[in-house]
Backbone as a printed PyTorch tensor [residue, N CA C, xyz], in Angstrom:
tensor([[[-14.5440, -10.0720,   1.9970],
         [-13.3460,  -9.3480,   2.3490],
         [-12.6060,  -8.9240,   1.0930]],

        [[-11.9590,  -7.7970,   1.1790],
         [-11.2270,  -7.2680,   0.0420],
         [ -9.7870,  -7.7770,   0.0450]],

        [[ -9.2060,  -7.9180,  -1.1360],
         [ -7.7720,  -8.2150,  -1.1830],
         [ -6.9820,  -6.9550,  -0.8210]],

        [[ -5.6990,  -7.1490,  -0.6020],
         [ -4.8220,  -6.0340,  -0.2640],
         [ -3.7400,  -5.8880,  -1.3240]],

        [[ -3.2910,  -4.6540,  -1.5090],
         [ -2.1990,  -4.3470,  -2.4170],
         [ -1.1150,  -3.6400,  -1.6160]],

        [[  0.0150,  -4.3270,  -1.3960],
         [  1.1460,  -3.7190,  -0.7060],
         [  2.0580,  -3.1140,  -1.7600]],

        [[  2.3350,  -1.8410,  -1.6220],
         [  3.1980,  -1.1210,  -2.5660],
         [  4.6390,  -1.2040,  -2.0680]],

        [[  5.4650,  -1.9490,  -2.8090],
         [  6.8370,  -2.2020,  -2.3760],
         [  7.8580,  -1.9260,  -3.4790]],

        [[  7.4450,  -1.2620,  -4.5550],
         [  8.3230,  -1.0960,  -5.7110],
         [  9.2760,   0.0780,  -5.6790]],

        [[  9.2940,   0.8220,  -4.5950],
         [ 10.1740,   1.9850,  -4.5290],
         [ 11.6440,   1.6060,  -4.4700]],

        [[ 12.4960,   2.5750,  -4.7480],
         [ 13.9400,   2.3380,  -4.8030],
         [ 14.6030,   2.3370,  -3.4250]],

        [[ 13.9230,   2.8070,  -2.3880],
         [ 14.4670,   2.8480,  -1.0220],
         [ 15.7820,   3.6220,  -0.9440]],

        [[ 15.8770,   4.7120,  -1.6820],
         [ 17.1230,   5.4860,  -1.7390],
         [ 17.5270,   6.0350,  -0.3720]],

        [[ 16.5800,   6.5960,   0.3650],
         [ 16.9280,   7.1800,   1.6690],
         [ 17.3490,   6.1080,   2.6740]],

        [[ 16.7570,   4.9170,   2.5590],
         [ 17.0990,   3.8340,   3.4790],
         [ 18.4340,   3.2020,   3.0950]],

        [[ 18.7550,   3.2090,   1.8070],
         [ 20.0180,   2.6410,   1.3640],
         [ 19.9610,   1.1610,   1.0430]],

        [[ 18.8320,   0.5370,   1.2340],
         [ 18.6030,  -0.8690,   0.8850],
         [ 17.1010,  -1.1130,   0.8420]],

        [[ 16.6880,  -2.2740,   0.3650],
         [ 15.2730,  -2.5770,   0.2240],
         [ 14.5700,  -2.4990,   1.5840]],

        [[ 13.6810,  -1.5270,   1.7380],
         [ 12.9680,  -1.3450,   3.0010],
         [ 12.0830,  -2.5340,   3.3330]],

        [[ 11.4370,  -3.0750,   2.3360],
         [ 10.4320,  -4.1050,   2.5680],
         [ 10.9750,  -5.2940,   3.3520]],

        [[ 12.2110,  -5.6550,   3.1100],
         [ 12.7640,  -6.8490,   3.7640],
         [ 13.6610,  -6.5350,   4.9540]],

        [[ 13.7780,  -5.2680,   5.3220],
         [ 14.5470,  -4.9150,   6.5240],
         [ 13.8400,  -5.4590,   7.7600]],

        [[ 14.6120,  -5.9840,   8.6750],
         [ 14.0500,  -6.5440,   9.9000],
         [ 13.7920,  -5.4170,  10.9020]],

        [[ 12.5430,  -5.3440,  11.3620],
         [ 12.1150,  -4.3760,  12.3670],
         [ 11.4000,  -5.1670,  13.4580]],

        [[ 11.8980,  -5.0580,  14.6580],
         [ 11.3120,  -5.7630,  15.8060],
         [ 11.1570,  -7.2600,  15.5200]],

        [[ 12.1780,  -7.8300,  14.8830],
         [ 12.2410,  -9.2740,  14.7200],
         [ 11.6890,  -9.8740,  13.4410]],

        [[ 11.0750,  -9.0520,  12.5770],
         [ 10.5680,  -9.6130,  11.3160],
         [ 10.6880,  -8.5850,  10.1910]],

        [[ 10.6910,  -9.0640,   8.9490],
         [ 10.7830,  -8.1260,   7.8250],
         [  9.6320,  -7.1120,   7.8670]],

        [[  9.9450,  -5.8790,   7.5220],
         [  8.9610,  -4.8030,   7.5620],
         [  7.6690,  -5.1880,   6.8310]],

        [[  7.8160,  -5.7820,   5.6390],
         [  6.6400,  -6.1350,   4.8460],
         [  5.8060,  -7.2210,   5.5210]],

        [[  6.4440,  -8.0810,   6.3020],
         [  5.6950,  -9.1290,   7.0070],
         [  4.7690,  -8.5110,   8.0570]],

        [[  5.2530,  -7.4700,   8.7440],
         [  4.3930,  -6.7940,   9.7180],
         [  3.1700,  -6.1770,   9.0590]],

        [[  3.3710,  -5.5710,   7.8880],
         [  2.2520,  -4.9810,   7.1440],
         [  1.2970,  -6.0810,   6.6910]],

        [[  1.8460,  -7.1710,   6.1560],
         [  1.0080,  -8.2750,   5.6760],
         [  0.1870,  -8.8860,   6.8050]],

        [[  0.7810,  -9.0520,   7.9800],
         [  0.0450,  -9.6170,   9.1150],
         [ -1.0650,  -8.6780,   9.5840]],

        [[ -0.8010,  -7.3740,   9.5970],
         [ -1.8450,  -6.4120,   9.9770],
         [ -3.0010,  -6.4670,   8.9710]],

        [[ -2.6720,  -6.5800,   7.6800],
         [ -3.7220,  -6.6910,   6.6540],
         [ -4.5300,  -7.9660,   6.8600]],

        [[ -3.8590,  -9.0890,   7.0700],
         [ -4.5540, -10.3650,   7.2900],
         [ -5.4410, -10.2830,   8.5250]],

        [[ -4.8800,  -9.7790,   9.6250],
         [ -5.6540,  -9.6690,  10.8660],
         [ -6.8130,  -8.6920,  10.7060]],

        [[ -6.6790,  -7.7480,   9.7830],
         [ -7.7300,  -6.7650,   9.5200],
         [ -8.7610,  -7.2440,   8.5080]],

        [[ -8.6220,  -8.4810,   8.0220],
         [ -9.6440,  -9.0520,   7.1550],
         [ -9.2560,  -9.2650,   5.7060]],

        [[ -8.0760,  -8.8770,   5.2910],
         [ -7.6310,  -9.0640,   3.9000],
         [ -6.9500, -10.4270,   3.7890]],

        [[ -7.5660, -11.3460,   3.1020],
         [ -7.0090, -12.7000,   3.0310],
         [ -6.0590, -12.8820,   1.8550]],

        [[ -6.2850, -12.2070,   0.7670],
         [ -5.4410, -12.3000,  -0.4180],
         [ -4.5630, -11.0560,  -0.4770]],

        [[ -3.2610, -11.2550,  -0.7060],
         [ -2.3320, -10.1250,  -0.7320],
         [ -1.5770, -10.1150,  -2.0500]],

        [[ -1.5730,  -8.9450,  -2.6760],
         [ -0.8070,  -8.7060,  -3.8980],
         [  0.2810,  -7.7090,  -3.5230]],

        [[  1.5070,  -7.9680,  -3.9730],
         [  2.6160,  -7.0610,  -3.6870],
         [  3.1220,  -6.5040,  -5.0110]],

        [[  3.1180,  -5.1920,  -5.1350],
         [  3.6400,  -4.5280,  -6.3370],
         [  5.1400,  -4.3170,  -6.1360]],

        [[  5.9420,  -4.8880,  -7.0600],
         [  7.4040,  -4.8160,  -6.9780],
         [  7.9620,  -4.2220,  -8.2550]],

        [[  9.2210,  -3.7640,  -8.2020],
         [  9.8190,  -3.1070,  -9.3590],
         [ 10.4980,  -4.0680, -10.3230]],

        [[ 10.9740,  -5.2310,  -9.8320],
         [ 11.7000,  -6.1460, -10.7160],
         [ 11.7060,  -7.5610, -10.1350]],

        [[ 12.2490,  -8.4940, -10.9110],
         [ 12.2850,  -9.8880, -10.5060],
         [ 13.1360, -10.1450,  -9.2760]],

        [[ 14.2490,  -9.4180,  -9.1260],
         [ 15.0920,  -9.5840,  -7.9440],
         [ 14.3200,  -9.2030,  -6.6850]],

        [[ 13.6310,  -8.0540,  -6.7310],
         [ 12.8540,  -7.6300,  -5.5680],
         [ 11.7250,  -8.6230,  -5.2830]],

        [[ 11.1010,  -9.1440,  -6.3430],
         [ 10.0340, -10.1340,  -6.1560],
         [ 10.5710, -11.3480,  -5.3970]],

        [[ 11.7320, -11.8470,  -5.7940],
         [ 12.3140, -13.0160,  -5.1460],
         [ 12.5990, -12.7400,  -3.6710]],

        [[ 13.1610, -11.5720,  -3.3850],
         [ 13.4870, -11.1980,  -2.0130],
         [ 12.2180, -11.0870,  -1.1500]],

        [[ 11.1880, -10.4520,  -1.6940],
         [  9.9430, -10.2590,  -0.9350],
         [  9.1970, -11.5700,  -0.7510]],

        [[  9.1490, -12.3820,  -1.7780],
         [  8.4530, -13.6660,  -1.6330],
         [  9.1600, -14.5420,  -0.5990]],

        [[ 10.4790, -14.4150,  -0.4780],
         [ 11.1930, -15.1180,   0.5850],
         [ 10.7640, -14.6290,   1.9630]],

        [[ 10.5990, -13.3300,   2.1030],
         [ 10.1860, -12.7550,   3.3900],
         [  8.7450, -13.1110,   3.7440]],

        [[  7.9350, -13.4050,   2.7280],
         [  6.5110, -13.7260,   2.9650],
         [  6.1970, -15.1990,   2.7120]],

        [[  7.2180, -16.0300,   2.6290],
         [  7.0120, -17.4480,   2.2770],
         [  6.1520, -18.1950,   3.2900]],

        [[  6.0340, -17.6950,   4.5020],
         [  5.2170, -18.3510,   5.5230],
         [  3.7250, -18.0680,   5.3370]],

        [[  3.3700, -17.2010,   4.4110],
         [  1.9670, -16.8470,   4.1800],
         [  1.4640, -17.4880,   2.8900]],

        [[  0.2020, -17.8620,   2.8820],
         [ -0.4000, -18.3770,   1.6540],
         [ -1.1870, -17.2610,   0.9690]],

        [[ -1.5130, -17.4540,  -0.2780],
         [ -2.3080, -16.5190,  -1.0660],
         [ -1.6570, -15.1370,  -1.1800]],

        [[ -0.3460, -15.1580,  -1.4940],
         [  0.4120, -13.9330,  -1.7500],
         [  0.9670, -14.0420,  -3.1620]],

        [[  0.8260, -12.9820,  -3.9320],
         [  1.4140, -12.9540,  -5.2690],
         [  2.0280, -11.5850,  -5.5220]],

        [[  3.0000, -11.5480,  -6.4180],
         [  3.6500, -10.2900,  -6.7940],
         [  3.2660,  -9.9220,  -8.2120]],

        [[  3.1700,  -8.6250,  -8.4350],
         [  3.0110,  -8.0960,  -9.7860],
         [  4.1140,  -7.0850, -10.0210]],

        [[  4.6010,  -7.0580, -11.2450],
         [  5.6950,  -6.1560, -11.5880],
         [  5.1720,  -4.8020, -12.0470]],

        [[  5.8680,  -3.7480, -11.6330],
         [  5.5660,  -2.4010, -12.0980],
         [  6.0300,  -2.2990, -13.5440]],

        [[  5.0890,  -2.0820, -14.4480],
         [  5.4500,  -2.0070, -15.8620],
         [  5.3720,  -0.5870, -16.4150]],

        [[  5.3680,   0.4070, -15.5300],
         [  5.3370,   1.7970, -15.9570],
         [  6.7650,   2.3200, -16.0600]],

        [[  7.0600,   3.0840, -17.0880],
         [  8.4100,   3.6240, -17.2710],
         [  8.7460,   4.6760, -16.2250]],

        [[  7.7560,   5.4700, -15.8320],
         [  7.9770,   6.4890, -14.8060],
         [  8.0930,   5.7870, -13.4590]],

        [[  8.9670,   6.2560, -12.5860],
         [  9.1510,   5.6580, -11.2650],
         [  8.7130,   6.6520, -10.2000]],

        [[  7.5090,   6.4500,  -9.6910],
         [  6.9930,   7.2540,  -8.5930],
         [  5.9080,   6.4470,  -7.9100]],

        [[  5.5090,   6.8810,  -6.7250],
         [  4.4370,   6.1770,  -6.0110],
         [  3.1560,   6.1950,  -6.8350]],

        [[  2.8860,   7.3350,  -7.4520],
         [  1.6610,   7.4610,  -8.2430],
         [  1.6820,   6.5510,  -9.4650]],

        [[  2.7980,   6.5090, -10.1980],
         [  2.8660,   5.6530, -11.3890],
         [  2.8760,   4.1760, -10.9940]],

        [[  3.5450,   3.8450,  -9.8820],
         [  3.5330,   2.4600,  -9.4030],
         [  2.1420,   2.0130,  -9.0160]],

        [[  1.3880,   2.9030,  -8.3620],
         [  0.0130,   2.5870,  -7.9930],
         [ -0.8420,   2.4150,  -9.2390]],

        [[ -0.6680,   3.2910, -10.2040],
         [ -1.4380,   3.2010, -11.4450],
         [ -1.1660,   1.8680, -12.1500]],

        [[  0.0830,   1.4990, -12.2590],
         [  0.4610,   0.2350, -12.8960],
         [ -0.1480,  -0.9540, -12.1510]],

        [[ -0.0670,  -0.9420, -10.8330],
         [ -0.6120,  -2.0380, -10.0290],
         [ -2.1320,  -2.1110, -10.1390]],

        [[ -2.8020,  -0.9590, -10.1320],
         [ -4.2650,  -0.9750, -10.2450],
         [ -4.7190,  -1.4550, -11.6250]],

        [[ -3.9350,  -1.1600, -12.6710],
         [ -4.2480,  -1.7080, -13.9970],
         [ -4.2600,  -3.2380, -13.9440]],

        [[ -3.2260,  -3.8090, -13.3220],
         [ -3.1340,  -5.2680, -13.1840],
         [ -4.3170,  -5.8050, -12.3680]],

        [[ -4.6500,  -5.1290, -11.2810],
         [ -5.7690,  -5.5580, -10.4310],
         [ -7.0810,  -5.5180, -11.2100]],

        [[ -7.2830,  -4.4810, -11.9980],
         [ -8.4940,  -4.3730, -12.8190],
         [ -8.5690,  -5.5300, -13.8040]],

        [[ -7.4450,  -5.8700, -14.4250],
         [ -7.4190,  -6.9870, -15.3670],
         [ -7.7000,  -8.3220, -14.6770]],

        [[ -7.3980,  -8.4180, -13.3820],
         [ -7.6930,  -9.6310, -12.6080],
         [ -9.1480,  -9.6660, -12.1470]],

        [[ -9.8960,  -8.5910, -12.4100],
         [-11.2910,  -8.5440, -11.9940],
         [-11.5140,  -8.0610, -10.5710]],

        [[-10.5000,  -7.4860,  -9.9550],
         [-10.6250,  -6.9680,  -8.5890],
         [-11.3280,  -5.6200,  -8.6450]],

        [[-12.3980,  -5.4890,  -7.8690],
         [-13.1780,  -4.2530,  -7.8810],
         [-12.7900,  -3.2890,  -6.7620]],

        [[-12.4400,  -3.8140,  -5.6100],
         [-12.1140,  -2.9820,  -4.4450],
         [-10.8910,  -3.5940,  -3.7820]],

        [[ -9.9640,  -2.7300,  -3.3430],
         [ -8.7220,  -3.2350,  -2.7580],
         [ -8.2210,  -2.2940,  -1.6660]],

        [[ -7.6140,  -2.8980,  -0.6570],
         [ -7.0190,  -2.1360,   0.4460],
         [ -5.5600,  -1.8630,   0.1190]],

        [[ -5.1710,  -0.6000,   0.0650],
         [ -3.7810,  -0.2230,  -0.1940],
         [ -2.9850,  -0.1950,   1.1030]],

        [[ -1.6920,  -0.4890,   0.9800],
         [ -0.7900,  -0.3610,   2.1240],
         [  0.6380,  -0.2410,   1.6050]],

        [[  1.4050,   0.7320,   2.1020],
         [  2.8220,   0.7980,   1.7340],
         [  3.5970,  -0.2250,   2.5650]],

        [[  4.7130,  -0.6800,   2.0330],
         [  5.5130,  -1.6870,   2.7380],
         [  6.2930,  -1.1100,   3.9120]],

        [[  6.3570,   0.2190,   4.0130],
         [  7.2430,   0.8440,   4.9980],
         [  6.5300,   1.3970,   6.2280]],

        [[  5.4360,   0.7460,   6.6180],
         [  4.7250,   1.1220,   7.8420],
         [  4.6760,  -0.0940,   8.7680]],

        [[  5.8220,  -0.4600,   9.3380],
         [  5.8850,  -1.7080,  10.1020],
         [  5.0460,  -1.7260,  11.3750]],

        [[  4.5700,  -0.5820,  11.8260],
         [  3.7930,  -0.5300,  13.0610],
         [  2.2910,  -0.3910,  12.8060]],

        [[  1.8730,  -0.4870,  11.5570],
         [  0.4340,  -0.3930,  11.2430],
         [ -0.2930,  -1.5390,  11.9500]],

        [[ -1.5330,  -1.2940,  12.3440],
         [ -2.2740,  -2.3530,  13.0370],
         [ -3.5680,  -2.6940,  12.3030]],

        [[ -4.1100,  -3.8430,  12.6250],
         [ -5.2930,  -4.3570,  11.9400],
         [ -6.5250,  -3.4860,  12.1490]],

        [[ -6.6060,  -2.7660,  13.2540],
         [ -7.7790,  -1.9420,  13.5290],
         [ -7.9670,  -0.8620,  12.4760]],

        [[ -6.8890,  -0.3490,  11.9110],
         [ -7.0000,   0.6490,  10.8500],
         [ -7.7590,   0.0540,   9.6670]],

        [[ -7.3730,  -1.1410,   9.2360],
         [ -7.9970,  -1.7680,   8.0770],
         [ -9.4410,  -2.2010,   8.3680]],

        [[ -9.6970,  -2.6640,   9.5770],
         [-11.0660,  -3.0370,   9.9580],
         [-11.9800,  -1.8160,   9.8850]],

        [[-11.5110,  -0.7110,  10.4070],
         [-12.3350,   0.5010,  10.4460],
         [-12.5750,   1.0890,   9.0590]],

        [[-11.5660,   1.0140,   8.1620],
         [-11.7410,   1.5560,   6.8110],
         [-12.8490,   0.8320,   6.0610]],

        [[-13.0800,  -0.4310,   6.3670],
         [-14.1510,  -1.1810,   5.7020],
         [-15.5440,  -0.6460,   6.0550]],

        [[-15.6380,   0.1580,   7.0890],
         [-16.9240,   0.7460,   7.4680],
         [-17.3410,   1.8530,   6.5090]],

        [[-16.3940,   2.3950,   5.7610],
         [-16.6830,   3.5050,   4.8510],
         [-17.4050,   3.0240,   3.6030]],

        [[-18.1280,   3.9440,   2.9630],
         [-18.9130,   3.5600,   1.8080],
         [-18.5900,   4.2910,   0.5180]],

        [[-17.5500,   5.0890,   0.5000],
         [-17.2070,   5.8510,  -0.6960],
         [-16.1780,   5.1010,  -1.5380]],

        [[-15.9820,   5.5220,  -2.8130],
         [-14.9630,   4.8810,  -3.6550],
         [-13.5450,   4.9870,  -3.1070]],

        [[-13.2860,   5.9960,  -2.2860],
         [-12.0050,   6.1050,  -1.5940],
         [-12.3090,   6.3590,  -0.1190]],

        [[-11.7750,   5.5040,   0.7490],
         [-11.8850,   5.7070,   2.1910],
         [-10.4540,   5.8610,   2.6810]],

        [[-10.1210,   7.0920,   3.1210],
         [ -8.7430,   7.4540,   3.4420],
         [ -8.6070,   7.7760,   4.9320]],

        [[ -7.6170,   7.1730,   5.5960],
         [ -7.4180,   7.4900,   7.0110],
         [ -6.6260,   8.7850,   7.2100]],

        [[ -6.9020,   9.4210,   8.3410],
         [ -6.1230,  10.5990,   8.7280],
         [ -5.7910,  10.4670,  10.2010]],

        [[ -4.5070,  10.5080,  10.4790],
         [ -4.0350,  10.6300,  11.8500],
         [ -3.7190,  12.0920,  12.0110]],

        [[ -2.4350,  12.4010,  12.1500],
         [ -2.0160,  13.7980,  12.1580],
         [ -2.1850,  14.3920,  10.7640]],

        [[ -1.9810,  13.5450,   9.7200],
         [ -2.1710,  13.9870,   8.3310],
         [ -2.8180,  12.8510,   7.5420]],

        [[ -3.2750,  13.1720,   6.3410],
         [ -3.9070,  12.1690,   5.4880],
         [ -2.9050,  11.0870,   5.1050]],

        [[ -3.4000,   9.8710,   4.9430],
         [ -2.5750,   8.7150,   4.5900],
         [ -3.1260,   8.0860,   3.3050]],

        [[ -2.8790,   8.7010,   2.1400],
         [ -3.4830,   8.1920,   0.8990],
         [ -3.0600,   6.7800,   0.5220]],

        [[ -1.8630,   6.3600,   0.8960],
         [ -1.4250,   5.0130,   0.5320],
         [ -1.9710,   3.9350,   1.4610]],

        [[ -2.8240,   4.3230,   2.4050],
         [ -3.5360,   3.3630,   3.2530],
         [ -5.0300,   3.3570,   2.9420]],

        [[ -5.4120,   3.8720,   1.8050],
         [ -6.8230,   3.9830,   1.4480],
         [ -7.4130,   2.6560,   1.0070]],

        [[ -8.7020,   2.4960,   1.2460],
         [ -9.4940,   1.4180,   0.6710],
         [-10.1470,   2.0230,  -0.5680]],

        [[ -9.8910,   1.4350,  -1.7540],
         [-10.2960,   2.1020,  -2.9900],
         [-11.0570,   1.1850,  -3.9450]],

        [[-11.9510,   1.8030,  -4.7170],
         [-12.5670,   1.1450,  -5.8610],
         [-11.5450,   1.2150,  -6.9960]],

        [[-11.1070,   0.0700,  -7.4810],
         [ -9.9920,  -0.0140,  -8.4170],
         [-10.2210,   0.8240,  -9.6660]],

        [[-11.3290,   0.6160, -10.3780],
         [-11.5290,   1.3120, -11.6480],
         [-11.7620,   2.8040, -11.4690]],

        [[-12.4000,   3.2010, -10.3790],
         [-12.6290,   4.6260, -10.1220],
         [-11.2970,   5.3340,  -9.8950]],

        [[-10.4520,   4.7610,  -9.0630],
         [ -9.1590,   5.3820,  -8.7570],
         [ -8.2260,   5.2940,  -9.9580]],

        [[ -8.2630,   4.1840, -10.6800],
         [ -7.4380,   4.0630, -11.8860],
         [ -7.8110,   5.1500, -12.8890]],

        [[ -9.0920,   5.3860, -13.0810],
         [ -9.5420,   6.4520, -13.9750],
         [ -9.0510,   7.8160, -13.5150]],

        [[ -9.1280,   8.0740, -12.2070],
         [ -8.6650,   9.3590, -11.6690],
         [ -7.1580,   9.5200, -11.8750]],

        [[ -6.3950,   8.4510, -11.6840],
         [ -4.9450,   8.5150, -11.8870],
         [ -4.6030,   8.7530, -13.3570]],

        [[ -5.3470,   8.1510, -14.2510],
         [ -5.0790,   8.3190, -15.6810],
         [ -5.4460,   9.7160, -16.1650]],

        [[ -6.4490,  10.3430, -15.5370],
         [ -6.8590,  11.6990, -15.9240],
         [ -6.0310,  12.7830, -15.2500]],

        [[ -5.3780,  12.4460, -14.1550],
         [ -4.6910,  13.4490, -13.3370],
         [ -3.4760,  14.0300, -14.0440]],

        [[ -3.2340,  15.2880, -13.7620],
         [ -2.0150,  15.9550, -14.2050],
         [ -0.8300,  15.2420, -13.5460]],

        [[  0.2450,  15.0740, -14.2790],
         [  1.4240,  14.3800, -13.7500],
         [  1.9550,  15.0240, -12.4790]],

        [[  1.7800,  16.3240, -12.3190],
         [  2.3000,  17.0350, -11.1460],
         [  1.3530,  16.9740,  -9.9550]],

        [[  0.1190,  16.5100, -10.1660],
         [ -0.8470,  16.4550,  -9.0670],
         [ -0.3970,  15.4230,  -8.0330]],

        [[ -0.5460,  15.7560,  -6.7740],
         [ -0.1700,  14.8130,  -5.7190],
         [ -1.1470,  13.6420,  -5.7000]],

        [[ -0.6770,  12.5370,  -5.1860],
         [ -1.5320,  11.3600,  -5.0500],
         [ -2.7050,  11.6700,  -4.1230]],

        [[ -2.4400,  12.3820,  -3.0540],
         [ -3.4940,  12.7580,  -2.1040],
         [ -4.5890,  13.5500,  -2.8110]],

        [[ -4.2140,  14.5490,  -3.5940],
         [ -5.2150,  15.3580,  -4.2980],
         [ -5.9280,  14.5620,  -5.3820]],

        [[ -5.2050,  13.6640,  -6.0390],
         [ -5.8450,  12.8210,  -7.0540],
         [ -6.9020,  11.9300,  -6.4100]],

        [[ -6.5810,  11.3130,  -5.2790],
         [ -7.5600,  10.4580,  -4.5950],
         [ -8.7300,  11.2760,  -4.0530]],

        [[ -8.4550,  12.4990,  -3.6300],
         [ -9.5360,  13.3420,  -3.1100],
         [-10.4310,  13.8850,  -4.2160]],

        [[-10.0230,  13.7100,  -5.4890],
         [-10.8340,  14.1990,  -6.6070],
         [-12.0230,  13.2820,  -6.9060]],

        [[-12.0560,  12.1050,  -6.3290],
         [-13.1880,  11.1900,  -6.4970],
         [-13.9720,  11.1840,  -5.1830]],

        [[-15.2110,  10.6800,  -5.1950],
         [-15.9600,  10.6590,  -3.9310],
         [-15.1460,   9.9820,  -2.8310]],

        [[-14.8390,  10.7560,  -1.8120],
         [-13.8650,  10.3500,  -0.8110],
         [-14.4540,  10.4890,   0.5820]],

        [[-14.1100,   9.5720,   1.4280],
         [-14.5010,   9.6420,   2.8330],
         [-13.2270,   9.6260,   3.6590]],

        [[-13.0840,  10.5990,   4.5380],
         [-11.9200,  10.6850,   5.4190],
         [-12.3280,  10.1370,   6.7800]],

        [[-11.5440,   9.1870,   7.2960],
         [-11.8000,   8.6430,   8.6310],
         [-10.6770,   9.1070,   9.5560]],

        [[-11.0450,   9.7590,  10.6310],
         [-10.0700,  10.2750,  11.5790],
         [ -9.6580,   9.2000,  12.5760]],

        [[ -8.3720,   9.1400,  12.8330],
         [ -7.7840,   8.2200,  13.8030],
         [ -6.9320,   9.0340,  14.7640]],

        [[ -6.7980,   8.5440,  15.9760],
         [ -5.8480,   9.1610,  16.8990],
         [ -4.4550,   8.9130,  16.3290]],

        [[ -3.6330,   9.9380,  16.3490],
         [ -2.2700,   9.7830,  15.8280],
         [ -1.5000,   8.8470,  16.7460]],

        [[ -0.7700,   7.9800,  16.1350],
         [  0.0390,   7.0380,  16.9000],
         [  1.1200,   6.4500,  16.0350]],

        [[  1.8390,   5.5240,  16.5890],
         [  2.9570,   4.9080,  15.8970],
         [  2.5040,   4.1360,  14.6550]],

        [[  1.2330,   3.7150,  14.6080],
         [  0.7570,   2.9240,  13.4680],
         [  0.9010,   3.6500,  12.1310]],

        [[  0.9370,   4.9680,  12.1100],
         [  1.0570,   5.7250,  10.8640],
         [  2.4920,   6.1790,  10.5750]],

        [[  3.4270,   5.6940,  11.3370],
         [  4.8190,   6.1090,  11.1440],
         [  5.4770,   5.3390,   9.9960]],

        [[  6.0540,   6.0830,   9.0610],
         [  6.8000,   5.4840,   7.9400],
         [  8.2530,   5.2890,   8.3520]],

        [[  8.8670,   4.2540,   7.7860],
         [ 10.3010,   4.0370,   7.9720],
         [ 10.9640,   4.2620,   6.6300]],

        [[ 11.3990,   5.4840,   6.3720],
         [ 12.0130,   5.8500,   5.0920],
         [ 13.5320,   5.9180,   5.1500]],

        [[ 14.0820,   6.1270,   6.3180],
         [ 15.5210,   6.2670,   6.4940],
         [ 15.9260,   5.5460,   7.7790]],

        [[ 17.1830,   5.1980,   7.9350],
         [ 17.6220,   4.4760,   9.1420],
         [ 17.2180,   5.1730,  10.4480]],

        [[ 17.2500,   6.5000,  10.4740],
         [ 16.8810,   7.2260,  11.6920],
         [ 15.4190,   6.9980,  12.0750]],

        [[ 14.5600,   6.6720,  11.1160],
         [ 13.1500,   6.4380,  11.4000],
         [ 12.9210,   5.1580,  12.2010]],

        [[ 13.9060,   4.2990,  12.2520],
         [ 13.7730,   3.0290,  12.9800],
         [ 14.1790,   3.1390,  14.4490]],

        [[ 14.7170,   4.2970,  14.8390],
         [ 15.1460,   4.4880,  16.2390],
         [ 13.9660,   4.7690,  17.1480]]])
């Protein structure tokens, strides 16, 4: 089974507070993502965070789980792409070859998505519901890290991931792919 990397280092500007620890349907948003990853076969979870305060808050929300660790974003640029690049560098240094990505702000994601992505055989296996979901990809760490390092700063993450051998898996659109970026998204 592959480890998982939950991306939680964003500033949550539209939400107005840390999205990862917001309670949705009775539990912190990140806990729902972590449980879906675990149920989908990912036993080890790494959470990419922006600073020590966020790490403390997230580890409190995930204290009921074992084999969870946080890594700090050490990139000066603040974007999803730079945060992913920083986290994948750390994963590569840990010897991780393949990892399941997941953003912290998809509280309705389910384990079936992660189970099905493991069926793919390319360096990037990306789900598509109504649209592509690059931050839910199963990726070869060094291949994607190389693509991120070579990519133009203005290139989208989706296009950067599609620049390597990629497999798109189609899913029926549903609530599992819904992001919670602003308070209205939780209604």
